[in-house]
C-alpha positions in Angstrom: 12.7 -4.5 -5.0 14.6 -7.1 -3.0 13.2 -10.1 -1.1 14.8 -13.0 0.8 12.9 -15.7 2.7 14.0 -18.7 4.6 12.2 -22.0 5.1 8.4 -21.9 5.5 6.9 -23.4 8.6 3.9 -25.6 9.3 2.4 -25.5 12.8 4.9 -28.2 14.0 8.0 -28.1 11.9 10.0 -26.2 9.2 9.6 -27.2 5.5 13.0 -28.3 4.3 14.4 -26.3 1.4 11.4 -24.0 0.9 13.2 -20.6 0.9 13.2 -18.0 -1.9 15.2 -15.0 -3.2 13.9 -12.3 -5.5 15.2 -9.1 -7.1 13.3 -7.0 -9.6 13.3 -3.5 -11.1 11.2 -1.5 -13.5 11.2 1.8 -15.3 8.6 3.9 -17.0 8.4 7.1 -19.0 5.6 9.0 -20.7 5.1 11.9 -23.1 1.9 13.8 -23.9 1.3 16.7 -26.2 -2.2 17.8 -27.3 -4.2 14.9 -28.6 -1.3 12.4 -28.6 0.7 10.5 -26.0 3.2 7.7 -25.6 4.1 5.5 -22.6 7.1 3.2 -22.3 7.5 0.5 -19.6 10.2 -2.1 -18.9 10.4 -4.6 -16.0 13.0 -7.2 -15.1 12.0 -10.1 -12.7 14.4 -12.6 -11.2 13.7 -15.3 -8.6 15.2 -18.4 -7.1 12.7 -20.8 -5.5 13.4 -23.8 -3.3 11.3 -26.9 -3.9 10.3 -28.7 -0.7 12.8 -31.5 -0.3 10.2 -34.0 1.1 8.3 -33.9 -2.2 11.1 -35.5 -4.2 11.3 -39.2 -3.1 13.7 -41.9 -4.3 11.4 -44.9 -5.1 7.7 -45.9 -5.4 7.6 -47.8 -2.1 8.9 -44.8 -0.2 6.4 -42.5 -2.0 3.4 -44.7 -1.1 4.5 -44.9 2.5 4.9 -41.1 2.6 1.4 -40.7 1.3 0.0 -43.2 3.9 2.1 -41.6 6.7 0.7 -38.2 5.9 3.8 -36.2 7.1 7.5 -36.1 6.2 10.1 -38.2 7.7 12.0 -37.2 10.8 15.0 -36.2 8.7 12.8 -33.6 6.9 10.9 -32.6 10.0 14.1 -31.9 11.9 15.6 -29.7 9.2 15.2 -26.4 11.1 15.3 -22.9 9.7 17.8 -21.7 7.1 18.1 -19.3 4.3 20.2 -21.7 2.2 18.5 -23.1 -1.0 19.8 -26.5 -2.2 18.6 -28.7 -5.0 15.8 -29.2 -6.0 15.2 -25.5 -6.9 14.2 -23.3 -9.8 15.5 -20.0 -11.2 13.3 -17.7 -13.3 14.3 -14.6 -15.3 11.6 -12.6 -17.0 11.8 -9.4 -19.2 8.8 -7.3 -20.2 8.8 -4.3 -22.5 5.6 -2.4 -23.4 4.9 0.6 -25.5 1.5 2.3 -25.5 0.5 5.2 -27.8 -2.8 7.0 -28.2 -4.3 9.6 -30.5 -7.6 11.4 -29.8 -9.8 11.1 -32.9 -11.5 14.5 -32.4 -14.8 14.3 -30.4 -15.5 10.8 -31.7 -13.1 8.9 -29.4 -9.5 7.7 -28.9 -7.3 5.3 -30.9 -4.9 3.2 -28.8 -2.0 1.0 -29.9 -0.1 -1.3 -27.7 3.1 -3.2 -28.6 4.7 -5.5 -26.1 7.4 -8.2 -25.9 8.3 -10.8 -23.2 11.2 -13.1 -22.7 11.0 -15.8 -20.0 13.8 -18.2 -19.0 13.2 -21.0 -16.5 15.9 -23.3 -15.2 15.1 -26.4 -13.0 17.7 -28.1 -10.9 16.9 -31.6 -9.6 18.6 -33.5 -6.8 22.1 -34.7 -7.8 22.2 -38.5 -7.7 26.0 -38.6 -7.7 28.6 -36.2 -6.4 30.2 -36.2 -9.8 27.0 -35.3 -11.6 26.9 -32.1 -13.7 25.9 -28.8 -12.0 23.9 -27.8 -15.1 20.1 -27.6 -14.8 18.0 -30.6 -15.8 15.6 -28.2 -17.7 16.5 -25.0 -19.4 13.5 -23.4 -21.2 13.1 -20.0 -22.9 9.8 -18.7 -24.3 9.5 -15.4 -26.2 6.2 -13.6 -27.0 5.5 -10.5 -29.1 1.9 -9.1 -29.1 0.1 -6.0 -30.4 -3.4 -4.5 -29.9 -5.1 -1.8 -31.9 -8.2 -0.5 -30.2 -10.6 2.4 -30.8 -12.8 3.6 -28.0 -15.7 5.7 -29.2 -17.4 8.3 -27.1 -21.1 8.6 -26.3 -23.3 8.6 -29.4 -27.1 8.4 -28.8 -26.5 6.6 -25.6 -23.9 4.2 -27.0 -20.3 3.8 -25.9 -18.1 1.1 -27.1 -14.8 -0.4 -28.2 -13.7 -2.1 -31.4 -10.3 -3.7 -31.9 -7.9 -6.3 -33.2 -5.2 -8.2 -31.4 -2.4 -10.5 -32.4 0.5 -12.4 -30.8 3.5 -14.6 -31.9 5.1 -16.9 -29.5 8.1 -19.3 -29.9 9.9 -21.8 -27.8 12.8 -23.4 -29.7 15.7 -23.3 -27.2 15.1 -26.4 -25.0 18.2 -27.7 -23.3 18.7 -30.9 -21.2 15.4 -32.5 -20.3 12.1 -31.7 -22.2 8.7 -31.2 -20.6 6.9 -29.7 -23.6 8.1 -29.8 -27.2 9.5 -26.8 -29.0 6.8 -25.0 -30.9 5.6 -21.7 -32.5 2.2 -20.2 -32.0 0.2 -17.5 -33.8 -2.9 -15.9 -32.2 -5.3 -13.4 -33.7 -8.7 -11.9 -32.7 -11.2 -9.2 -33.5 -13.8 -7.9 -31.1 -16.6 -5.4 -30.5 -18.1 -4.3 -27.2 -21.1 -1.8 -27.0 -22.9 -0.3 -24.0 -26.2 1.5 -24.1 -27.6 3.4 -21.1 -30.8 5.3 -20.5 -31.8 6.4 -17.0 -31.3 3.6 -14.6 -30.8 0.9 -17.2 -27.6 -0.1 -18.9 -27.4 -2.9 -21.6 -24.1 -4.3 -22.8 -23.1 -6.8 -25.5 -19.9 -8.1 -27.1 -18.6 -10.3 -29.9 -15.1 -11.7 -30.3 -13.6 -14.1 -32.9 -10.4 -15.8 -32.0 -8.0 -17.9 -34.1 -5.0 -19.9 -32.8 -2.4 -21.9 -34.6 0.4 -24.2 -33.2 3.0 -25.3 -35.7 6.7 -26.4 -36.0 6.0 -28.7 -33.0 9.1 -30.9 -32.4 10.7 -32.5 -29.3 14.4 -33.0 -28.5 14.3 -36.4 -30.2 13.3 -34.7 -33.5 9.8 -36.3 -33.2 7.4 -34.2 -35.2 3.8 -33.4 -34.1 1.0 -32.3 -36.5 0.1 -28.6 -36.7 -3.0 -27.6 -34.8 -5.5 -24.8 -35.7 -8.4 -23.6 -33.6 -11.0 -20.9 -34.1 -14.4 -19.9 -32.8 -16.7 -17.1 -31.7 -17.4 -15.8 -28.2 -20.3 -13.5 -27.2 -21.8 -11.9 -24.1 -24.9 -10.0 -23.3 -25.9 -8.4 -20.0 -28.1 -5.7 -18.4 -27.8 -3.7 -15.2 -30.6 -1.9 -13.5 -30.3 0.5 -10.6 -33.5 0.6 -8.6 -32.3 3.2 -6.1 -28.9 4.7 -5.2 -28.5 1.8 -2.7 -29.7 -1.1 -4.8 -28.6 -2.4 -8.2 -28.7 -5.8 -10.0 -26.9 -7.3 -13.0 -27.7 -10.3 -15.2 -25.2 -11.6 -17.7 -25.0 -14.4 -20.2 -21.8 -15.4 -22.1 -20.6 -18.2 -24.4 -16.9 -18.5 -24.6 -14.3 -21.0 -25.8 -10.7 -21.9 -24.9 -8.2 -23.8 -27.1 -6.1 -26.4 -25.3 -2.6 -25.1 -24.3 0.7 -26.7 -25.4 1.3 -28.3 -22.0 -2.2 -29.9 -22.0 -1.6 -31.3 -25.5 2.0 -32.5 -25.3 3.5 -32.4 -21.8 5.5 -35.5 -21.1 7.6 -35.7 -17.9 8.2 -34.2 -14.6 6.4 -31.0 -13.6 9.1 -29.9 -11.3 7.4 -27.5 -8.8 4.4 -29.8 -8.5 6.6 -32.9 -8.0 4.4 -35.0 -10.4 4.6 -36.6 -13.8 2.2 -35.1 -16.3 1.1 -36.5 -19.6 -0.6 -34.5 -22.3 -3.4 -35.6 -24.5 -3.0 -34.7 -28.2 -6.7 -35.4 -28.9 -8.0 -32.6 -26.7 -10.7 -30.5 -28.2 -11.5 -26.8 -27.3 -13.6 -26.1 -24.3 -17.0 -24.3 -24.7 -18.5 -22.6 -21.7 -22.1 -21.2 -21.4 -22.5 -19.1 -18.3 -25.2 -17.2 -16.4 -24.2 -14.7 -13.7 -26.6 -12.8 -11.4 -25.2 -10.0 -9.2 -27.0 -7.8 -6.6 -25.5 -4.9 -4.6 -27.3 -3.3 -1.7 -25.5 -0.5 0.2 -27.9 1.1 2.8 -26.4 3.5 5.3 -23.2 1.9 6.7 -24.0 -1.6 5.4 -22.7 -3.5 2.3 -24.4 -6.5 0.9 -23.0 -8.0 -2.3 -24.1 -11.3 -3.8 -23.0 -13.1 -7.0 -24.5 -16.4 -8.2 -23.3 -18.2 -11.2 -24.1 -21.3 -13.3 -21.8 -22.7 -16.0 -22.1 -25.6 -18.4 -18.6 -26.4 -19.9 -18.4 -28.9 -22.7 -15.1 -30.7 -23.0 -13.8 -29.2 -19.8 -10.0 -29.9 -19.6 -8.7 -31.1 -16.2 -5.7 -33.0 -14.7 -6.6 -36.5 -13.4 -4.5 -38.8 -11.2 -3.2 -42.1 -12.6 -2.0 -45.2 -10.8 0.6 -46.5 -10.1 3.2 -43.7 -9.5 6.0 -43.4 -12.0 9.6 -44.3 -11.1 12.3 -42.2 -13.0 16.0 -41.7 -12.6 15.1 -38.6 -10.6 12.9 -40.5 -8.2 9.3 -41.6 -7.8 6.4 -39.2 -8.5 2.6 -39.3 -8.6 1.3 -39.5 -12.2 -1.4 -37.3 -13.8 -2.8 -37.0 -17.3 -5.1 -34.5 -19.0 -8.6 -35.5 -19.7 -12.0 -33.9 -20.7 -15.5 -34.1 -19.3 -18.8 -32.3 -19.7 -18.9 -30.2 -16.5 -21.5 -28.3 -14.6 -20.3 -25.6 -12.2 -22.5 -23.7 -9.8 -21.4 -21.3 -7.0 -21.8 -18.1 -5.2 -19.7 -15.3 -3.7 -21.2 -13.2 -0.9 -19.9 -10.3 1.2 -21.5 -8.5 4.2 -19.8 -5.5 5.6 -20.5 -2.7 8.1 -18.7 0.6 8.7 -18.2 1.0 12.4 -16.5 4.4 12.4 -14.6 6.6 10.0 -11.5 4.3 10.6 -13.0 0.9 11.4 -15.1 -1.5 9.4 -15.9 -5.2 9.6 -16.5 -7.7 6.8 -17.6 -11.3 6.3 -17.0 -13.1 2.9 -18.0 -16.5 1.6 -17.1 -18.3 -1.6 -18.8 -21.6 -2.5 -18.3 -23.9 -5.6 -19.9 -27.2 -6.7 -18.6 -28.9 -9.8 -20.0 -32.1 -11.4 -18.8 -34.4 -14.2 -22.2 -34.8 -16.0 -21.4 -38.0 -17.9 -19.8 -39.8 -14.9 -22.4 -38.3 -12.5 -19.6 -37.6 -10.0 -17.8 -34.7 -8.5 -14.9 -33.1 -10.4 -11.6 -33.3 -8.6 -9.1 -30.5 -7.7 -11.8 -27.8 -7.4 -11.3 -25.0 -4.9 -12.7 -25.7 -1.4 -15.4 -23.6 0.2 -13.8 -20.4 1.7 -15.0 -18.2 4.5 -13.3 -15.0 5.7 -13.9 -12.5 8.5 -12.0 -9.3 8.9 -11.9 -6.2 11.0 
């Protein structure tokens, strides 16, 4: 696949230096004989992305004036359309290889094994402050990941069907060049899980358990500053039931408790997040999140109508989010808004709803709504940077 795009456009003007180029390819092969099979897949992804020139501003005063003004300067507004991509821009190269094998274990089920590897290289090019400055990228980051999964799916036994498995991954980033955003590190992940479903007539009950362990170690930045190793582990679980009243009406109720360890950027990021044009600062004291969630779903499909409703309620302890700081930060690359990672006890409630009608064999109409309300429980205030309410209508 090949793709080339020039500057994007608002209603009134072109966005300077917002073009993109992309070229990708993939290949797949498979073999199957009797109760065994093997699949191989490889993909290669390459892109060059322009970063809107109006988002990189030279000093704090100009940045504050741009925020108050609410629109770019005339120089940026009059840029016009072009396919040319100048600095600032990014280049990304991504390789993925995956091997999947299966073996049918008689009438009992199927054993699946997946082995995959990824390599991701990202180069970020800032605006050159002097004509004699180097053409090299200001950030050159490579991350490699190897992961494997061993999963057994068992067939129906006295109404039960389920899956049991283990998964593991090893990731390392130790080839930073130029500017650093996150430190070099290595990570090990492991998990074991079990999911079972039981059905009888119109009732289906489902439950699952999963134990995860994650370790971050050999954490070191470009200045040879060492960070302590971090280890996280905990249990997740879910339980739910589905009942079909008629062929047209069914309901589902689900409860889950799950956790998430803080990521490397949330812990240790320190510098310019290039594509977002903001300075981000990590928080080494972050604790894992724990979310307890209730979800109720109802589906009603009479004749040509479709009614789908999903309502959810989540309590998230130590919810990790990115909060704005003041004042903006002035660097040798310009002035940028500043953000830092924080935690709060959060309450999220929302719904997703769809109403559709099939007009003819070739035409249908649909209305969709998505609403979310998120509160910081301790501060008794709204959580920032949550998705806005969304409404869609289609024919």
